[in-house]
Structure formats: C-alpha cells, structure tokens
CHARMM internal coordinates of N, CA and C (Angstrom, degrees):
IC EDIT
DIST 1 N 1 CA 1.4626
DIST 1 CA 1 C 1.4704
ANGL 1 N 1 CA 1 C 114.34
DIST 1 C 2 N 1.3836
ANGL 1 CA 1 C 2 N 116.17
DIHE 1 N 1 CA 1 C 2 N -25.95
DIST 2 N 2 CA 1.4233
ANGL 1 C 2 N 2 CA 119.81
DIHE 1 CA 1 C 2 N 2 CA 178.73
DIST 2 CA 2 C 1.5624
ANGL 2 N 2 CA 2 C 111.58
DIHE 1 C 2 N 2 CA 2 C -82.67
DIST 2 C 3 N 1.2652
ANGL 2 CA 2 C 3 N 114.98
DIHE 2 N 2 CA 2 C 3 N -17.14
DIST 3 N 3 CA 1.4797
ANGL 2 C 3 N 3 CA 114.76
DIHE 2 CA 2 C 3 N 3 CA -177.51
DIST 3 CA 3 C 1.5516
ANGL 3 N 3 CA 3 C 113.43
DIHE 2 C 3 N 3 CA 3 C -92.59
DIST 3 C 4 N 1.4335
ANGL 3 CA 3 C 4 N 114.74
DIHE 3 N 3 CA 3 C 4 N 2.18
DIST 4 N 4 CA 1.4403
ANGL 3 C 4 N 4 CA 118.15
DIHE 3 CA 3 C 4 N 4 CA -175.97
DIST 4 CA 4 C 1.4962
ANGL 4 N 4 CA 4 C 108.81
DIHE 3 C 4 N 4 CA 4 C -69.77
DIST 4 C 5 N 1.3455
ANGL 4 CA 4 C 5 N 123.67
DIHE 4 N 4 CA 4 C 5 N -25.91
DIST 5 N 5 CA 1.4428
ANGL 4 C 5 N 5 CA 125.38
DIHE 4 CA 4 C 5 N 5 CA -178.77
DIST 5 CA 5 C 1.4990
ANGL 5 N 5 CA 5 C 109.97
DIHE 4 C 5 N 5 CA 5 C -62.59
DIST 5 C 6 N 1.3643
ANGL 5 CA 5 C 6 N 116.44
DIHE 5 N 5 CA 5 C 6 N -41.82
DIST 6 N 6 CA 1.4861
ANGL 5 C 6 N 6 CA 122.78
DIHE 5 CA 5 C 6 N 6 CA 177.82
DIST 6 CA 6 C 1.5264
ANGL 6 N 6 CA 6 C 110.21
DIHE 5 C 6 N 6 CA 6 C -67.26
DIST 6 C 7 N 1.3390
ANGL 6 CA 6 C 7 N 115.90
DIHE 6 N 6 CA 6 C 7 N -38.73
DIST 7 N 7 CA 1.5168
ANGL 6 C 7 N 7 CA 118.03
DIHE 6 CA 6 C 7 N 7 CA 179.89
DIST 7 CA 7 C 1.5875
ANGL 7 N 7 CA 7 C 110.27
DIHE 6 C 7 N 7 CA 7 C -64.72
DIST 7 C 8 N 1.3503
ANGL 7 CA 7 C 8 N 113.40
DIHE 7 N 7 CA 7 C 8 N -44.67
DIST 8 N 8 CA 1.5022
ANGL 7 C 8 N 8 CA 116.83
DIHE 7 CA 7 C 8 N 8 CA -178.96
DIST 8 CA 8 C 1.4807
ANGL 8 N 8 CA 8 C 111.60
DIHE 7 C 8 N 8 CA 8 C -65.04
DIST 8 C 9 N 1.3337
ANGL 8 CA 8 C 9 N 117.13
DIHE 8 N 8 CA 8 C 9 N -34.65
DIST 9 N 9 CA 1.4378
ANGL 8 C 9 N 9 CA 122.44
DIHE 8 CA 8 C 9 N 9 CA 178.66
DIST 9 CA 9 C 1.5542
ANGL 9 N 9 CA 9 C 113.12
DIHE 8 C 9 N 9 CA 9 C -65.14
DIST 9 C 10 N 1.3525
ANGL 9 CA 9 C 10 N 111.90
DIHE 9 N 9 CA 9 C 10 N -33.03
DIST 10 N 10 CA 1.4815
ANGL 9 C 10 N 10 CA 117.46
DIHE 9 CA 9 C 10 N 10 CA -176.09
DIST 10 CA 10 C 1.5661
ANGL 10 N 10 CA 10 C 109.17
DIHE 9 C 10 N 10 CA 10 C -80.01
DIST 10 C 11 N 1.3477
ANGL 10 CA 10 C 11 N 117.15
DIHE 10 N 10 CA 10 C 11 N -41.39
DIST 11 N 11 CA 1.4802
ANGL 10 C 11 N 11 CA 119.51
DIHE 10 CA 10 C 11 N 11 CA -175.61
DIST 11 CA 11 C 1.5306
ANGL 11 N 11 CA 11 C 112.59
DIHE 10 C 11 N 11 CA 11 C -92.33
DIST 11 C 12 N 1.3006
ANGL 11 CA 11 C 12 N 119.05
DIHE 11 N 11 CA 11 C 12 N -23.09
DIST 12 N 12 CA 1.4433
ANGL 11 C 12 N 12 CA 123.31
DIHE 11 CA 11 C 12 N 12 CA -176.55
DIST 12 CA 12 C 1.5828
ANGL 12 N 12 CA 12 C 112.64
DIHE 11 C 12 N 12 CA 12 C 85.90
DIST 12 C 13 N 1.2383
ANGL 12 CA 12 C 13 N 116.24
DIHE 12 N 12 CA 12 C 13 N 175.41
DIST 13 N 13 CA 1.4688
ANGL 12 C 13 N 13 CA 123.03
DIHE 12 CA 12 C 13 N 13 CA -178.45
DIST 13 CA 13 C 1.5518
ANGL 13 N 13 CA 13 C 110.91
DIHE 12 C 13 N 13 CA 13 C -121.98
DIST 13 C 14 N 1.2811
ANGL 13 CA 13 C 14 N 120.75
DIHE 13 N 13 CA 13 C 14 N 156.81
DIST 14 N 14 CA 1.5082
ANGL 13 C 14 N 14 CA 123.00
DIHE 13 CA 13 C 14 N 14 CA -179.45
DIST 14 CA 14 C 1.5265
ANGL 14 N 14 CA 14 C 109.53
DIHE 13 C 14 N 14 CA 14 C -74.50
DIST 14 C 15 N 1.3179
ANGL 14 CA 14 C 15 N 117.70
DIHE 14 N 14 CA 14 C 15 N -8.52
DIST 15 N 15 CA 1.4664
ANGL 14 C 15 N 15 CA 113.23
DIHE 14 CA 14 C 15 N 15 CA -175.98
DIST 15 CA 15 C 1.4953
ANGL 15 N 15 CA 15 C 115.20
DIHE 14 C 15 N 15 CA 15 C -76.45
DIST 15 C 16 N 1.3910
ANGL 15 CA 15 C 16 N 121.87
DIHE 15 N 15 CA 15 C 16 N 163.88
DIST 16 N 16 CA 1.3644
ANGL 15 C 16 N 16 CA 125.23
DIHE 15 CA 15 C 16 N 16 CA -179.00
DIST 16 CA 16 C 1.5543
ANGL 16 N 16 CA 16 C 107.69
DIHE 15 C 16 N 16 CA 16 C -83.95
DIST 16 C 17 N 1.3657
ANGL 16 CA 16 C 17 N 122.38
DIHE 16 N 16 CA 16 C 17 N 151.58
DIST 17 N 17 CA 1.3979
ANGL 16 C 17 N 17 CA 123.13
DIHE 16 CA 16 C 17 N 17 CA 177.97
DIST 17 CA 17 C 1.4656
ANGL 17 N 17 CA 17 C 112.58
DIHE 16 C 17 N 17 CA 17 C -68.62
DIST 17 C 18 N 1.3349
ANGL 17 CA 17 C 18 N 122.78
DIHE 17 N 17 CA 17 C 18 N 153.71
DIST 18 N 18 CA 1.4131
ANGL 17 C 18 N 18 CA 127.29
DIHE 17 CA 17 C 18 N 18 CA -174.17
DIST 18 CA 18 C 1.5843
ANGL 18 N 18 CA 18 C 108.43
DIHE 17 C 18 N 18 CA 18 C -65.35
DIST 18 C 19 N 1.3027
ANGL 18 CA 18 C 19 N 113.97
DIHE 18 N 18 CA 18 C 19 N 144.99
DIST 19 N 19 CA 1.5355
ANGL 18 C 19 N 19 CA 119.34
DIHE 18 CA 18 C 19 N 19 CA 178.60
DIST 19 CA 19 C 1.4456
ANGL 19 N 19 CA 19 C 110.78
DIHE 18 C 19 N 19 CA 19 C -93.14
DIST 19 C 20 N 1.3507
ANGL 19 CA 19 C 20 N 114.51
DIHE 19 N 19 CA 19 C 20 N 149.90
DIST 20 N 20 CA 1.4913
ANGL 19 C 20 N 20 CA 117.76
DIHE 19 CA 19 C 20 N 20 CA 176.71
DIST 20 CA 20 C 1.4993
ANGL 20 N 20 CA 20 C 115.13
DIHE 19 C 20 N 20 CA 20 C -64.00
DIST 20 C 21 N 1.3100
ANGL 20 CA 20 C 21 N 117.37
DIHE 20 N 20 CA 20 C 21 N 144.04
DIST 21 N 21 CA 1.4748
ANGL 20 C 21 N 21 CA 123.72
DIHE 20 CA 20 C 21 N 21 CA -178.47
DIST 21 CA 21 C 1.4746
ANGL 21 N 21 CA 21 C 112.63
DIHE 20 C 21 N 21 CA 21 C -101.82
DIST 21 C 22 N 1.3056
ANGL 21 CA 21 C 22 N 115.75
DIHE 21 N 21 CA 21 C 22 N 163.80
DIST 22 N 22 CA 1.5155
ANGL 21 C 22 N 22 CA 119.61
DIHE 21 CA 21 C 22 N 22 CA 175.56
DIST 22 CA 22 C 1.4818
ANGL 22 N 22 CA 22 C 108.51
DIHE 21 C 22 N 22 CA 22 C 137.80
DIST 22 C 23 N 1.2803
ANGL 22 CA 22 C 23 N 115.88
DIHE 22 N 22 CA 22 C 23 N -162.64
DIST 23 N 23 CA 1.4391
ANGL 22 C 23 N 23 CA 120.48
DIHE 22 CA 22 C 23 N 23 CA -179.28
DIST 23 CA 23 C 1.5200
ANGL 23 N 23 CA 23 C 112.63
DIHE 22 C 23 N 23 CA 23 C -71.85
DIST 23 C 24 N 1.2725
ANGL 23 CA 23 C 24 N 119.55
DIHE 23 N 23 CA 23 C 24 N 139.77
DIST 24 N 24 CA 1.4760
ANGL 23 C 24 N 24 CA 123.53
DIHE 23 CA 23 C 24 N 24 CA 179.48
DIST 24 CA 24 C 1.4990
ANGL 24 N 24 CA 24 C 106.63
DIHE 23 C 24 N 24 CA 24 C -79.69
DIST 24 C 25 N 1.3489
ANGL 24 CA 24 C 25 N 115.71
DIHE 24 N 24 CA 24 C 25 N 156.98
DIST 25 N 25 CA 1.4955
ANGL 24 C 25 N 25 CA 120.82
DIHE 24 CA 24 C 25 N 25 CA -179.02
DIST 25 CA 25 C 1.5087
ANGL 25 N 25 CA 25 C 111.50
DIHE 24 C 25 N 25 CA 25 C -63.70
DIST 25 C 26 N 1.2911
ANGL 25 CA 25 C 26 N 119.41
DIHE 25 N 25 CA 25 C 26 N -51.40
DIST 26 N 26 CA 1.4265
ANGL 25 C 26 N 26 CA 120.25
DIHE 25 CA 25 C 26 N 26 CA -179.32
DIST 26 CA 26 C 1.5286
ANGL 26 N 26 CA 26 C 113.36
DIHE 25 C 26 N 26 CA 26 C 70.05
DIST 26 C 27 N 1.3295
ANGL 26 CA 26 C 27 N 115.61
DIHE 26 N 26 CA 26 C 27 N -149.35
DIST 27 N 27 CA 1.4368
ANGL 26 C 27 N 27 CA 122.56
DIHE 26 CA 26 C 27 N 27 CA 174.89
DIST 27 CA 27 C 1.5665
ANGL 27 N 27 CA 27 C 112.33
DIHE 26 C 27 N 27 CA 27 C -77.84
DIST 27 C 28 N 1.2841
ANGL 27 CA 27 C 28 N 114.40
DIHE 27 N 27 CA 27 C 28 N 135.09
DIST 28 N 28 CA 1.4803
ANGL 27 C 28 N 28 CA 117.30
DIHE 27 CA 27 C 28 N 28 CA -178.51
DIST 28 CA 28 C 1.5143
ANGL 28 N 28 CA 28 C 109.47
DIHE 27 C 28 N 28 CA 28 C -74.38
DIST 28 C 29 N 1.3187
ANGL 28 CA 28 C 29 N 118.23
DIHE 28 N 28 CA 28 C 29 N 139.91
DIST 29 N 29 CA 1.4982
ANGL 28 C 29 N 29 CA 118.94
DIHE 28 CA 28 C 29 N 29 CA -175.14
DIST 29 CA 29 C 1.5300
ANGL 29 N 29 CA 29 C 111.59
DIHE 28 C 29 N 29 CA 29 C -63.52
DIST 29 C 30 N 1.3081
ANGL 29 CA 29 C 30 N 113.51
DIHE 29 N 29 CA 29 C 30 N 137.37
DIST 30 N 30 CA 1.4820
ANGL 29 C 30 N 30 CA 119.10
DIHE 29 CA 29 C 30 N 30 CA -175.31
DIST 30 CA 30 C 1.4481
ANGL 30 N 30 CA 30 C 119.83
DIHE 29 C 30 N 30 CA 30 C 89.59
DIST 30 C 31 N 1.3538
ANGL 30 CA 30 C 31 N 117.46
DIHE 30 N 30 CA 30 C 31 N -11.42
DIST 31 N 31 CA 1.4123
ANGL 30 C 31 N 31 CA 122.63
DIHE 30 CA 30 C 31 N 31 CA -179.93
DIST 31 CA 31 C 1.5772
ANGL 31 N 31 CA 31 C 112.37
DIHE 30 C 31 N 31 CA 31 C -74.43
DIST 31 C 32 N 1.2326
ANGL 31 CA 31 C 32 N 118.08
DIHE 31 N 31 CA 31 C 32 N 128.57
DIST 32 N 32 CA 1.4490
ANGL 31 C 32 N 32 CA 121.63
DIHE 31 CA 31 C 32 N 32 CA -179.46
DIST 32 CA 32 C 1.5325
ANGL 32 N 32 CA 32 C 112.54
DIHE 31 C 32 N 32 CA 32 C -70.94
DIST 32 C 33 N 1.3066
ANGL 32 CA 32 C 33 N 115.70
DIHE 32 N 32 CA 32 C 33 N 131.18
DIST 33 N 33 CA 1.4590
ANGL 32 C 33 N 33 CA 122.07
DIHE 32 CA 32 C 33 N 33 CA 176.81
DIST 33 CA 33 C 1.4765
ANGL 33 N 33 CA 33 C 111.99
DIHE 32 C 33 N 33 CA 33 C -112.82
DIST 33 C 34 N 1.3758
ANGL 33 CA 33 C 34 N 116.52
DIHE 33 N 33 CA 33 C 34 N 136.14
DIST 34 N 34 CA 1.4565
ANGL 33 C 34 N 34 CA 122.13
DIHE 33 CA 33 C 34 N 34 CA -177.53
DIST 34 CA 34 C 1.5801
ANGL 34 N 34 CA 34 C 107.02
DIHE 33 C 34 N 34 CA 34 C -90.69
DIST 34 C 35 N 1.2652
ANGL 34 CA 34 C 35 N 114.97
DIHE 34 N 34 CA 34 C 35 N 141.81
DIST 35 N 35 CA 1.4608
ANGL 34 C 35 N 35 CA 120.23
DIHE 34 CA 34 C 35 N 35 CA 169.04
DIST 35 CA 35 C 1.4632
ANGL 35 N 35 CA 35 C 110.98
DIHE 34 C 35 N 35 CA 35 C -77.19
DIST 35 C 36 N 1.3776
ANGL 35 CA 35 C 36 N 117.92
DIHE 35 N 35 CA 35 C 36 N 155.27
DIST 36 N 36 CA 1.4657
ANGL 35 C 36 N 36 CA 118.18
DIHE 35 CA 35 C 36 N 36 CA -178.02
DIST 36 CA 36 C 1.5431
ANGL 36 N 36 CA 36 C 106.93
DIHE 35 C 36 N 36 CA 36 C -79.11
DIST 36 C 37 N 1.3303
ANGL 36 CA 36 C 37 N 111.78
DIHE 36 N 36 CA 36 C 37 N 154.33
DIST 37 N 37 CA 1.5085
ANGL 36 C 37 N 37 CA 117.63
DIHE 36 CA 36 C 37 N 37 CA -178.16
DIST 37 CA 37 C 1.5410
ANGL 37 N 37 CA 37 C 110.57
DIHE 36 C 37 N 37 CA 37 C -76.03
DIST 37 C 38 N 1.2828
ANGL 37 CA 37 C 38 N 115.41
DIHE 37 N 37 CA 37 C 38 N 131.59
DIST 38 N 38 CA 1.4339
ANGL 37 C 38 N 38 CA 122.16
DIHE 37 CA 37 C 38 N 38 CA -179.25
DIST 38 CA 38 C 1.5909
ANGL 38 N 38 CA 38 C 105.44
DIHE 37 C 38 N 38 CA 38 C -96.64
DIST 38 C 39 N 1.2706
ANGL 38 CA 38 C 39 N 114.99
DIHE 38 N 38 CA 38 C 39 N 123.10
DIST 39 N 39 CA 1.4754
ANGL 38 C 39 N 39 CA 120.30
DIHE 38 CA 38 C 39 N 39 CA 176.59
DIST 39 CA 39 C 1.5101
ANGL 39 N 39 CA 39 C 111.26
DIHE 38 C 39 N 39 CA 39 C -98.12
DIST 39 C 40 N 1.4273
ANGL 39 CA 39 C 40 N 118.35
DIHE 39 N 39 CA 39 C 40 N 146.39
DIST 40 N 40 CA 1.4804
ANGL 39 C 40 N 40 CA 121.47
DIHE 39 CA 39 C 40 N 40 CA 178.18
DIST 40 CA 40 C 1.4807
ANGL 40 N 40 CA 40 C 110.68
DIHE 39 C 40 N 40 CA 40 C -58.89
DIST 40 C 41 N 1.3094
ANGL 40 CA 40 C 41 N 116.58
DIHE 40 N 40 CA 40 C 41 N 149.62
DIST 41 N 41 CA 1.4789
ANGL 40 C 41 N 41 CA 122.53
DIHE 40 CA 40 C 41 N 41 CA 172.02
DIST 41 CA 41 C 1.4402
ANGL 41 N 41 CA 41 C 113.26
DIHE 40 C 41 N 41 CA 41 C -73.93
DIST 41 C 42 N 1.3572
ANGL 41 CA 41 C 42 N 114.59
DIHE 41 N 41 CA 41 C 42 N 133.16
DIST 42 N 42 CA 1.5112
ANGL 41 C 42 N 42 CA 122.25
DIHE 41 CA 41 C 42 N 42 CA -179.17
DIST 42 CA 42 C 1.5639
ANGL 42 N 42 CA 42 C 107.27
DIHE 41 C 42 N 42 CA 42 C -97.75
DIST 42 C 43 N 1.3148
ANGL 42 CA 42 C 43 N 113.31
DIHE 42 N 42 CA 42 C 43 N 107.82
DIST 43 N 43 CA 1.5326
ANGL 42 C 43 N 43 CA 114.35
DIHE 42 CA 42 C 43 N 43 CA -178.18
DIST 43 CA 43 C 1.5613
ANGL 43 N 43 CA 43 C 109.11
DIHE 42 C 43 N 43 CA 43 C -96.48
DIST 43 C 44 N 1.3492
ANGL 43 CA 43 C 44 N 111.65
DIHE 43 N 43 CA 43 C 44 N 151.98
DIST 44 N 44 CA 1.4638
ANGL 43 C 44 N 44 CA 117.83
DIHE 43 CA 43 C 44 N 44 CA 179.68
DIST 44 CA 44 C 1.5654
ANGL 44 N 44 CA 44 C 106.20
DIHE 43 C 44 N 44 CA 44 C -77.58
DIST 44 C 45 N 1.3061
ANGL 44 CA 44 C 45 N 110.89
DIHE 44 N 44 CA 44 C 45 N 147.66
DIST 45 N 45 CA 1.4999
ANGL 44 C 45 N 45 CA 116.33
DIHE 44 CA 44 C 45 N 45 CA 177.58
DIST 45 CA 45 C 1.5011
ANGL 45 N 45 CA 45 C 109.00
DIHE 44 C 45 N 45 CA 45 C -87.63
DIST 45 C 46 N 1.3017
ANGL 45 CA 45 C 46 N 120.71
DIHE 45 N 45 CA 45 C 46 N 154.39
DIST 46 N 46 CA 1.4416
ANGL 45 C 46 N 46 CA 123.66
DIHE 45 CA 45 C 46 N 46 CA 176.93
DIST 46 CA 46 C 1.4580
ANGL 46 N 46 CA 46 C 112.14
DIHE 45 C 46 N 46 CA 46 C -67.14
DIST 46 C 47 N 1.3705
ANGL 46 CA 46 C 47 N 118.21
DIHE 46 N 46 CA 46 C 47 N 129.25
DIST 47 N 47 CA 1.4420
ANGL 46 C 47 N 47 CA 123.99
DIHE 46 CA 46 C 47 N 47 CA -179.64
DIST 47 CA 47 C 1.5235
ANGL 47 N 47 CA 47 C 113.26
DIHE 46 C 47 N 47 CA 47 C -72.22
DIST 47 C 48 N 1.2747
ANGL 47 CA 47 C 48 N 117.69
DIHE 47 N 47 CA 47 C 48 N 142.37
DIST 48 N 48 CA 1.4833
ANGL 47 C 48 N 48 CA 120.34
DIHE 47 CA 47 C 48 N 48 CA 178.10
DIST 48 CA 48 C 1.4535
ANGL 48 N 48 CA 48 C 109.34
DIHE 47 C 48 N 48 CA 48 C -79.62
DIST 48 C 49 N 1.3686
ANGL 48 CA 48 C 49 N 119.72
DIHE 48 N 48 CA 48 C 49 N 144.10
DIST 49 N 49 CA 1.5640
ANGL 48 C 49 N 49 CA 120.96
DIHE 48 CA 48 C 49 N 49 CA 178.13
DIST 49 CA 49 C 1.5358
ANGL 49 N 49 CA 49 C 106.32
DIHE 48 C 49 N 49 CA 49 C -69.75
DIST 49 C 50 N 1.3636
ANGL 49 CA 49 C 50 N 111.15
DIHE 49 N 49 CA 49 C 50 N 146.80
DIST 50 N 50 CA 1.4834
ANGL 49 C 50 N 50 CA 116.06
DIHE 49 CA 49 C 50 N 50 CA -179.67
DIST 50 CA 50 C 1.4774
ANGL 50 N 50 CA 50 C 109.70
DIHE 49 C 50 N 50 CA 50 C -78.25
DIST 50 C 51 N 1.3457
ANGL 50 CA 50 C 51 N 113.24
DIHE 50 N 50 CA 50 C 51 N 151.56
DIST 51 N 51 CA 1.4669
ANGL 50 C 51 N 51 CA 116.86
DIHE 50 CA 50 C 51 N 51 CA 175.12
DIST 51 CA 51 C 1.4844
ANGL 51 N 51 CA 51 C 107.95
DIHE 50 C 51 N 51 CA 51 C -82.12
DIST 51 C 52 N 1.3921
ANGL 51 CA 51 C 52 N 113.10
DIHE 51 N 51 CA 51 C 52 N 136.14
DIST 52 N 52 CA 1.4354
ANGL 51 C 52 N 52 CA 121.20
DIHE 51 CA 51 C 52 N 52 CA 177.78
DIST 52 CA 52 C 1.5790
ANGL 52 N 52 CA 52 C 109.93
DIHE 51 C 52 N 52 CA 52 C -82.17
DIST 52 C 53 N 1.3746
ANGL 52 CA 52 C 53 N 112.84
DIHE 52 N 52 CA 52 C 53 N 133.85
DIST 53 N 53 CA 1.5223
ANGL 52 C 53 N 53 CA 117.16
DIHE 52 CA 52 C 53 N 53 CA -178.59
DIST 53 CA 53 C 1.5112
ANGL 53 N 53 CA 53 C 105.12
DIHE 52 C 53 N 53 CA 53 C -81.50
DIST 53 C 54 N 1.3529
ANGL 53 CA 53 C 54 N 114.90
DIHE 53 N 53 CA 53 C 54 N 141.09
DIST 54 N 54 CA 1.4414
ANGL 53 C 54 N 54 CA 121.59
DIHE 53 CA 53 C 54 N 54 CA 175.07
DIST 54 CA 54 C 1.5186
ANGL 54 N 54 CA 54 C 110.05
DIHE 53 C 54 N 54 CA 54 C -78.16
DIST 54 C 55 N 1.3503
ANGL 54 CA 54 C 55 N 113.32
DIHE 54 N 54 CA 54 C 55 N 139.66
DIST 55 N 55 CA 1.4888
ANGL 54 C 55 N 55 CA 119.20
DIHE 54 CA 54 C 55 N 55 CA -175.97
DIST 55 CA 55 C 1.5280
ANGL 55 N 55 CA 55 C 104.63
DIHE 54 C 55 N 55 CA 55 C -82.66
DIST 55 C 56 N 1.3564
ANGL 55 CA 55 C 56 N 120.36
DIHE 55 N 55 CA 55 C 56 N 130.00
DIST 56 N 56 CA 1.4111
ANGL 55 C 56 N 56 CA 123.33
DIHE 55 CA 55 C 56 N 56 CA 175.23
DIST 56 CA 56 C 1.5660
ANGL 56 N 56 CA 56 C 110.17
DIHE 55 C 56 N 56 CA 56 C -80.64
DIST 56 C 57 N 1.2911
ANGL 56 CA 56 C 57 N 115.28
DIHE 56 N 56 CA 56 C 57 N 146.00
DIST 57 N 57 CA 1.4683
ANGL 56 C 57 N 57 CA 121.42
DIHE 56 CA 56 C 57 N 57 CA -175.29
DIST 57 CA 57 C 1.5198
ANGL 57 N 57 CA 57 C 112.65
DIHE 56 C 57 N 57 CA 57 C -83.04
END
COOR INIT
IC SEED 1 N 1 CA 1 C
IC BUILD
C-alpha cells in the first residue's frame, strides 16, 4: 500500500493537470460593451364584467 505512490508517479493518472489560479481575463480594457435592450412593459387590459343570464320561469 505504501509503494502505490511510486507506481502512480510512474504510470500517471487519468486526471487532468491543475489549472493556474488568479484573476480571470474577463473583458479586455477599452473594448466597447453594449447595454441590453429594454423592452416596453406589456400591461393587462381591464376585463369586462360578464353579462348575467336571465332565469327562465
């Protein structure tokens, strides 16, 4: 069990190597960014009252 470290070092592992850490690149300085398009609000119209049916005698 103690010799497994040497075996893994010799054959390697299926994992990917660690990635460098730090600040991500993000937007490049000076590049123009567009604001998202604002659409007008769609409001519901007032519903009309239903006509009551007359009861037949």
